[in-house]
N, C-alpha and C positions, 0 to 999 in steps of 0.2 A: 824715531824711528819706528814707525808700523811694521810688525812682524808679524806674518798669519800663522796659523796654528801648525800647519804642517812644516814650515821654516824654524819654528821654535823647536818642534821636537827633534830635527837634524840639529839644531844647535845644541841641546842638551845633550844629544849621542857623541857628538862629537866632542864636546866640554868634558864627558866622562872620559871618551877615550884619551883625549889629550893629557888628562890627570894621570893617565898610566904611563906617561911617557918623562924621561929626565927632562928638565926646562929647556935645556940648550939644543934639544931636537923638537920641540912644539912648534916653532916657527915653520920650517920646513913640514913637517906633518899636516898644519892647518892649510897651509897654499895647496898641500896634493889632495887633502879630505873636502873642502870647501873652497871652492874657487869664486863662489859668490859675492860680493864683497860685505852685502848685508848680513849674512849668515856670519861670515868672518868676524865681522866687526861684534857681533854679539858675543860669539866664544872669546874673542879677546877680551872684553870687559868681563865676562863671567871668570875667565882665569884672573884679571886684572883684582878682583875682589876677592877671590880666593889666597891669592898671595898676600894679600895684605892684611888679612885679619884670620884665615885658617879655617878648613872645611868643620861642617857641623859634626860634632861630636866627635872628629877625629884627633884634638889636641888637648894637651891639659888645659884646663880651666885657668885663666889668668886673672886676678884680683883687678878691677878697672875702676875708678872714683866715678868717671862719667864716661857715657858713651853717646854716638851722635842721637840716639832717640831716646835714652833714660839714665837717670843716675841713679846709682845705687840708693836703695830705700824708697826708690819712687812704686805705686801704687798702681797697679793697671787691671782695670775691671772691676776694682772695688774691694779686691780681696788677696789679689797677687802680689807680693812684696817682692820687688826686685832685688837679687842680690848681686849678680855680676852677671858681662858677657861671657858665654860659652863660645860662641862662635859666629862668624859673621863668612859666608860665604855667597856664590854666585846664586843658591838656590833660595837663600833665608839668611836669617838673623835669630839667633838663639840664645836665651836667656835664661840663667838659672833663678828660681823665684821661690818664695814660700807660699804657700798657699794657707791664707790666713784663717779660712772656715775649716780646714781639716788639721787642727793642730801643729801647724809650721810644716806641713808634707812639702818636702822637696819635689818640685815640677820643672820641665823644661818646657818653655814658652817659646813658640815658634812665631813669627813674624815672616811676611814677606818684606824682600828690601825695599827700602822707601822709594827707589828708582822705578820699581815693580807695583808697588801696591795700588795704583790707579788703572792697571792693564787690566781690561776685563777678561782676556783669556788668561792669564794669571791668577786673577781672583775666583776664577771658576775652577783653574786646574787644584788651586790651594784649598777650595772650597771642598773638592772633589776628595782628595787626598785625607782632609780632615774626615769626612763623612763613611769614606770606605773603612779605615781603621777604628773610626768609632762603632761601627755596626759589627765589628768584630773582638768576641773578650774571649781572649786565647792566652796562656802565660808564656807563649813564645810570638807573641805580637806584641809591639811597645802599644801601651794603651793609651789612648788619646780620652782624657779625662774630660773635657770641656772645648766648646768651639766658640768663640766669642770675636767680638770687636771692640778695639781701644781707639778712641778719636779718630774714627772712619778708617782705621787698619785691621784687618781680618787678624786674627790668632789662634793657635791650637795649645792646649795646656796639656803637655804628655808626661808620661812617665819618665823619671829623671833615671839616666843609665849611668854606671859606673863601670868603666871597663875601655873595648877598642872595636874598631870594627874588625870584622873578619879578614877585610883585606889588609890593614895594619896587623891583624895576628899571622898572616901567612909570610907578606913581604918576601916571598922569592922562595921561600922556605916550606918543606912539606911536614905536617902535622903527624904527630902519635895516631896510628890506626885506631886506637881507641877514642881517640878525640874527636877524628873523622866519623865514627860511627855513634857516638855520643850526641854531639852537632847534628849530624844529618837527621837523626831521629828527630831531634827536636824541630828540625827545619821544614819535615816533611809533614810532621803533626801540624804545624802552623800553616802550611799550604793546602793539608787537608781542609781543615778548618773555613780557610778561606773561599776555597773551590766548593765546600758546602753550601757555604751562602751565594754561590754563583760568581764569585768576586775573582778575578784573574789579576795577579799581580802586574805582570808584563816586563818587569825590569828587575827581576831575581838576581842578584850578583853581590859579591862579598862586600861590597863598599855598602851594600844595604841590610847588609845583616850584622848586628851588634852581638860582641859576646862579653856578657858581664864579668865583673871579676869573680862571681859565682859559677861560671863555667855555662852560665843560661843565654840560648841563642835567642835575640829577637830579630823580627823583621821589621824593616823600616820602609819610610819613604813609598806611599800607596798614590804617588801622584799619577801615575800612570795609569792604574787600577781601572779595570774594565767591567761591567756587568756582563756575563753571558747572559744574554736573552732569549728566553722563547717567543715573547713578541717584543715589540720595540722597545718599550722599557718594563721595566718590573721595579715593584718598589723593595727597598732595602731598610730592614728594621735597625735602627741607631740604639746607643745603648740608652739615651734616655726615653725610647719606646715610640719615638715619633718616626716618621717614615720620610726617606728622601727619594725622589724619583733620579734615575740616571738614565737618561735617554741615549742610546747609543750613538745618535751623532753628533754628542756634543762631548764623547770620548775618543773619538778617533773620527778620520776621514780616509773613504777608499783609498789604498796604495801608501797611507802612511806609514812608515817601519818606524815604530817606536821601540825603545829601547837600549840597551847598551849595546854596541856591536859584538863583543868579543863573548856574551853570552845569549845572542839570539838566537830564537830556532830559526831552523829553515823557512818555515812558513812565516814567521813574523819578518823576515828580511826580505820576502817576496812580496809584501804587502798586504798579504790573503787574511780571512777572516781567522780568528783566533781563539781559539778553546783553551780550556785548563793543563792540556797537554804541551802548550809551548811554555808553561811556568817548570814543567817536568824536564824539559830540554836544559833550559837556563839551570836549573839545580843539577843535573847532570854535570854540565860545565863546572858548577861550583863545588862538587863532590870530587871532580878530576882535580882541580887546583887545590883541595886542601891534601888531597893522597899524595900527590905528587911535587907541589909547589911552583908547576907551570901552568900557563894558560893552555885548554883544551884545542884552543884554535887563535893562531897569531900571525902576525904579519906588520910591515912598516907601514900599511895604508890600510884603511877602510875596506878599499876594495879588494885585497889579496885578503883580509880577515874575511869578507863578505864570500868568496869564492871559497875559502877553504870549510865554511861553515855548509854551502851547497853541495860541495862537490868532492871533499877529501877527508878521510878520517881522521882522527887525531891519532898520536902516537899511543902503543901501548902503555896503559896505566904502570903495568908491572915492568915496564921497557925503562920508565923512567923511576920506578921505585920498585924494585925488586921484592920488597916486606909488603906490597901490596896483596892481601889474599886473593884467590882466584875467583871465590865469588864475589868480592868487590869490586875486582875489575868487571865481572858480568853484569853486576847493578848498573855500573858506572857506563858501559856499552850500550846496557839496553835503553836507559835514559837518554842517550845521545842519538840515538837513532834518527835518522833523518826523515825517514818515513812515520809520522805521527800514530799510523796503525798499527803498526808493529812495536811502536815505542809505549812504556808504561801508560796503560790508560787512566790511573787515578795514583794522588798522593798517597795514599792508603796502603798501595801496594808495596810502594818503595820503604814506605815506613816499616811492613811488615817484613821484608826481605832484611833490612838494614838492622832490625832487632833479632830476627833469628841468627844472624851471620855475627851479632853481638852475645848471643846466648853461647852460640856454640866456641868464639873466641874466648871466652871465660870460662867455660870448661876445661878448656887446653885442646879442643879438636883441632885446633887450627896451629899450627906449627910457625905460621909465619907471623903470628899476634903476639906479643907479651902484654897481656891484659891483666894488670893490676887488680886483686880482689881485696878490696877494701872491707874490713869489718869481719866477724865469724862467720868459719863456714856453718851451714845448715845442712841437715839431712830429713829427705822427704818421707813422709809416711801416708800412703795413699788410703784415702778414706771413701767409702761407698754406703750410701745410705739408702734404707728402704722407702719405697713409696709411701708420700704424705706425711713422711717423719721429716721433724726439722732438727738441726743441730745449732745450737747458741755457742758460736766459737769465741775463744778468748776472752772471757769475761775474767777478769782479774780482782783478787781480794787484794787490795792495795792498800800497805800501812807505813806508816812512818814509825820509826823507834828511837828511844831515847838511851844513851849507854852514857854512864858515869865512871870515868877512870880514877881510880883509887892511889895506887903508887908507881913507883918506877925504880927499878931494881939497877943500880948502877954498876953493881959488881958481877951480876950476870949478863947485862944487855939484854935484859927480856922483859917484855911487858908483863906486868901484873893486872889484871882489871878485875872489878866488880861489876859486873852488868847487871845494871837496872833497866828493863825495857818497860818502856810506857809510850802506849798507841796513842798518837796526837792527831788521828783522822779517822773516820768510821762512814765515809761516803758508800753509800750503795754500789754495786756492780757496775751499773748502767752510768754511774756519774764518776768514774776512778779520778784519782788524784795524781797531779804528776808535778815534777819539778820542785821538790821541798828547798828549802832553804832557811836555815836558824841566822837569826840576826848575831852580830858581835857580841851583843851583851845579853845575849840569850833571853831577852824578852818579847822576840816575835818569831812566828813560824808564817813563812810565806810560801804559799804553795798554789798550783791551778787546777781547776776543773773544767766543767762547762760553762759555769756561771762567771769566768773570769777568773781573775788571781784575788786569791783570799789573803788576808793579812790577818792572823790570829795572833790575840794577846794571850801569851801563853798561862800567865797568872790568872785570869780570869776566865779563859775560851771565849772571851769577846771576838765576834769576826766582823771585817771591814772588806768590802768586795770593791775593786778597781776593774770597772767594765772594759774590754777594747774600747779601740775609736770605732766611729758607728759606721764608718765603711768595711770594719771585720764582719766575714760572714760565719755564724755559728756552725761550727760541725765541718767546718772546711780549712778557716784561717784559725793559727794558733795564738795564743797570748801568755807568755809565760814567763817567770822571774829568771833573771839571770844571776844578779849578786847586789848585795846589800853594800851601801854606804858605809865607812865605818861608823856615822854617827846614828845610824839607825833609823833614820828619817827620810832617805831618800833609796830608791832600789832602782837597779837597770832591768828592763823588761826586754824582751825577744817578741816581736811581733813577727808573725812570717804567714803570707798570700802567697798563694799559687807558688809554692815551694821556694820564696825568696824571702829571707830574714833582715828585720829592720832592727835599730837599736832604738829603745826610748828609755828617758829619764821618767820616773814618778816620785812625787812626792806622797807619802803616805798621810800627813797632815793634812794636806787640801786635797789629795785624791787627783791630781790632775796629771796628765801626760805629754809630755813634748818629746817631738822627733830628735833624735840624735844623728843617726847615720843610716844610709839603706846600703842594703845589698852587705850586709855584714850580721854577725853574732857576736854577741858580750858574753864575757865571760867571768871576769872577776875585776876588782878595783883595789888597786895597792894599800896595803896597811893604813898611809899616810892618806890618802883620797886623791892623791895627785895625779894618776894613770889610771887608765881604763885599758885592759888587755882585751882585745879581739880576734876572730879569725875572718878570713875572705876566700872564697873559691872551693866551692862546696865539689867534694869528691862522693860523697855519699851523705841524701839526706837521710837514710834510715838510722845511720850511726852519729849523724852530726860530725863527719870526719869531713875536715878542709885543709886547704894546700899552704894559707900562707898565716903568719901570727904577726898584728899591729898593735901600734900602743897609740893611744892619743889621749888628750886633756881630759879632765871631766866635765867640761861642756862639748864635747866633740871636736876640738880644736888640735889642732896640730897634729893630724894624723900621719906617724910613719910606720914604712915596713920593718919590721924586726927580724923575721925569720922565715925563710922559704923551705918547703918540706923537698925532701929528695925525690927521685924519680921512684915511683910507684909507692909512695907511702903519703902520710896525712897527718893532722892533729886534732884531738879532742879534749874535752875537759882541761883547758888552759887556767891556770891561776897563779895566785903570785905566792911567793915564798914569804914566811912570817917577817923575814926582814929585810922586806921589800927591795931586796939587791938583785934579783932575779926570780925567773918563773919556771913552773912545772907544768909539764902536761902528759898527757898519754898518747903515745905514738905508734899509728897502725901502719904496719908493713906487710900487705898482704894477709895471711893469718896471724902474724906475729905481732904481739902488744906489748908496747915495754914504759915505764914510766922514766922521764927524764926531765932534769934539770938544767937552765939555761942562765948563764950570768948576765946582767945587764950591759957591763961593761966591755968585758972581755970575749962576751958573746960564746964562750966555751961549754961544751955539752957534758954533760955526766949522766950514763944510764943508773938508774936506783935498781930496778928491779925489771926483768924482761919476763914472760910468761905468756903464752897464747891464751890462757884462761882469764886474763886480767881482765876487769869490768870497770872498775873506778877508781877513786882514791880521793885523799883528802891528806892537808899538811895541818899539823899542830903547831903551836910556838914553840916549843921546847926542840922541835926538830925531829919529833916522830910522825911518820906517815902511815895512815891506815888505808887499806885497799881492799877491795872485794876481788874473789873469784869463783867464776861461774863454771861447772860442768856440766855438760850435757846440752840439748838442744830442745828450745822452746817450753814444751810440756815437762820434758826429764830434766829439769835443772836441779842442781844442788849447790848453795852459794855458802862460801865463807869469810868471814871479816880476818885478816891478816895486820900485824903490824911490824913496822921496821923503823930502827933507830939512826939517823943520821949523824954524822959529824958535819955539823955548820960551818967549820970555817973549809970543807973541803967539799961538801954536799954528797961526801961518798958514804954508803950504809958502813954500819960501824959490825955490824953482826946480821947473820940471816935471819928471815922474816919469821914471825911466831906467830901460830893460828892461834884468833882469842875466842872464835865462837863460830860454828857451823849451823846452817838452817838446811835439812833435806827440803827438796821439792820447793825451794824459794829461789828469789831473784834479787839481788842487793845493787841498787846502783843510786847516784845523784848522792853522794856524801857531802854533808858540809858541817863544819864545827865551828864553835865561838872562838872569840879572841885568845880567851884563857885555857883551850885546849880541854875544858872538863866535860862538855858536850858535844855531841855528836847526833846528827839527824840524817836519816837516808830513807830511801825509796824500799822498802820489802814487798814484792809481788810473788803472787803464784798464779799458776794457770788452771783452769778448769773449764769444762764444758757439761753443759746439760742437753737433755732429751726432751725437745718440744713436739707435742703433737697437736694437729690443727684439723678442722674439719672443712668439709669443701660445701660448698653452696654454689648456685647459680647452674644447678644441674651438672657439677662436676668442674666449672671453667674457673674457678677462683676459690682462693683460700679465705676462710672466714677469719678477722684479725680480732684481738689477737690471738695465738696460738697459745695451748694449756701447757705448763711445763710438766714434765713426767718425772724427771728423776731429781734427785736432790743430793746434797753433800757435796763436800769439798774433793772432787775427784775429776778423771777426764772419761765421761763415758761417749762411748763411739757406736752406735746403734746401726744394724745392716741388714734387718731382716724381720719380719713378721711370722708370725705362729700361724699354722694352719687356717685357724678359726679367726684372725685378723683381731684378737681381743688382747694380744700379748706382743711386746715387742722384744725383740734378740738385742742383746749389745754387749761387747767387751767392756772392761772397766779395771782400773788400779784402786777402786773404792777401800779395798782392805790392805792395801799396800804392795798386791801382787795382780798380775794381768789374769784377770778371770773371766768367765762366760756369765751372764744374768737372763734373766726374763723379769720383765716388769709387766703386769697385767696392766692397763688401762684403768681399772677401777679400784687399784690398789696404790698404796701410797710408799710402801716398799718393797724391791727386787726381791727374785728370789735367784740363789746361788747356784746353776746348775754343775759347771765345770770348775774346778781348782787344782791348785798344786803350786809346785815352786816354779815350775817352769812356764813362760808366759803362753796365754791362749788367746788369740785375737781374730775377730773378721768371721764372726759365725754365721753362718747361712742355711736354710733348707735344701735339701736334696729335691730333684725334681717330682720325686713320688711324696713327698711331704714327710716322710718317714724317718729321715736321720738331719741331725744337726752336724755341719762341716765345720771345721774350724782350722786354723794354722797355728803351730806350736815350733817351738825350738827347744835347747837344753839350756838355755839361759832366761835369766828373770827379766831383760828390759829389753822389748823389740827395738829400740832405737841401737843398741848395740851392735844390730846384726850386719855382718860384713859381705862382701861379694862372695865368700866362700864357705861361710856360715851354714852348716846341715839344718833345714827347715824341712817339717813334717805337714801335710794334710791329713788331717785324722777325722772320725766321724762317730757320734754316739747316738743311740736310739733317742727319738723323741721321748719314747715313754720312760727314759733312763736306761743306765748299763753301762757298762766297762768298754771305754775308747777303742777304736780299730784302726790301723794304719792302713791308708789309701794310698800314697804315694810319697815319695822324698825328692826335695829338690835341694837347691842351695841360694842363699841370700834372699832378698824382698821377692817375693813371687806373688805381690797382689797386682791385678787381680785375678781370680782363679774362678772356674765353673768345673762341675763335676757331674759325671751321668749318674744313670742308674743303679751301676754294676762299679766294685772296687775297680781301681787302676784306670776308670773312664774320666780322666780328669786333663784339662788345659788351662796353663797359667802363664803369665808375664815373668821372666825371669830376668834381673839386671845382671849383666856381666861383670866382669872384675874391670871393665872399661868403660864402663856405664853407658852401655848401649842396650 
């Protein structure tokens, strides 16, 4: 049966609408929606294919030894090994496969159905989808790795995704507002990326948005994508650097209404010329459905839905869900404006409004949102820098340390240890180490830096490097060790690309890496090597907090979910108990942290210790637990190591924790121990900043690189002003243990102390007449402890030296401030008790 492009697009739209209805209602719906026999027959065939094998990426993968097209193990295009059939629907057949060229990377191979593979229009549509998607490199767009042909059948190799479509996620239920905002920001960002390439999707709907187990949104199906043209055709750069021509007449015909009816824009339903704003209307309908669990426009027939889109306003989002914030209702309403001239004009504008709403909801300023704050709260310290002065922030002095435990006092139930520190790495500040792991036999130390994963033989210092896969980009993608196997010859590795983690297994003898699982993060291997514990469902990429704990075999087999976090909480630092009968993890709930154990059989949990300052922990074989506590924020942190003894029969503490050692101005994390519990390795880091001075060239239009470092020492230096002759820089620093004001001449190696004392002094600057140095101070030593009610003072001293004079008084953080020539002539920004 020959079907024209216009009729095919109508059949596709009716097919998508029919899927939204119960099977028993579809026959009557088709009779009303498509009275034409040829279109109805095409839709019926698509529905039959869909019901026989399931829709693409919408059902759990089922192992099949043989399919109509391929048997398991078949090689496609020379380097794709078929694993199983994922789905076969009206629009294509999708197989899971391994890319033999890329270390066995999981991919999804999508083929046209065999009955449509030789249809010219369908081949063009398929190729158009592949080329449009491959032209877009974005973390929230399903990646197309390769476009090819096998035995006359075109295919595309896509990113393999683990999760469900947004349509399945919603299923008539409203989502949490925090989830709506997170997914909405990601979708808007993806649309912005597509529109910046002049690509319009034209079929944005929940069924075309995939949500991975790590809560990452992925836009699918660019089969209806259209190039928005200035001229008749325009070139789009593809992933491989080639260009593909997308002539307008091959994408649509005048009067053809493409897309899915319930999500079409008014101009799309009228068959008018389209621009990027049509996607924003569809996106508004998706936001509405996420927030309310209902369609923005609904009806029993396509005609009723079409009339609603053109002429009727949807029910208020807050009427359907009273928990929808007013601002989110406004965003949805603006996206669903029928007049595209008053609708959102750019996806970036929607993204900005959603981000602003998310920030306000997390700060607690919206009473209708209960958004969990995963991780430790931070306090900001505003910085302002003088002209042409550069600050290199966040240089970490990172070292691993070594501890030897000597005795255990059973009588007092306390730790008695002899601390023997040994620095194991000495990387420069621009190549910091990360994720240290000591092997169970104490022979090897694994860690990562810019060069990849390093395996260090501790006895000799010999280093072996395990580089990341070739498709990992330095500086953007992470390649870090996760856990040693008990035999100390293999190690689990987490590879992270575009925020999504995958689990690999590496043999240190052969130096080879093999992919075990995507969209997951490995944490620990059971003491007998039989099970791996890993997590999925990212809640915070910064703190590596996730929502689900899973178990799988050592080769990635038999994966099963073990534990799901409560609402507003998540897991990190998951590890096996020494007896292999249970796991332990750090549970993050808002700003509260706790170490918990969980028995494998009973699945009962026990809280070992709860403390908002908990940073990390590890188990020792005899039931001791070592944990670190960090107090302060970023630059101003002090860290301690503590120990607690457990009753292994109950998993409960036998006494209160005992402090083992304290390190001021440091951070301790990523603890790992040997099997016998005699050696412990951890990451010790400190924070420092330096002042850099750069010269201008090109008539003052650019900076001469590299800039020159002016200050030295392990301290935090904050420059804010030049001296009147521009020969020295004024800055505040904790160089001597207290926050004082310094001056450093450009031709000197050491700074000159100008203003000192027990109270902190920060933010030096010159008065307008260059005669005074002004600064802020308070009767406390730590500027990071300023509360909204803390008295703060602006003072000044003569440039030539002299006693400080009080200029003005305020409360809380008052940066920035500016003062005039006379006392009392100052203005400043003051943070109120409600953070406004």
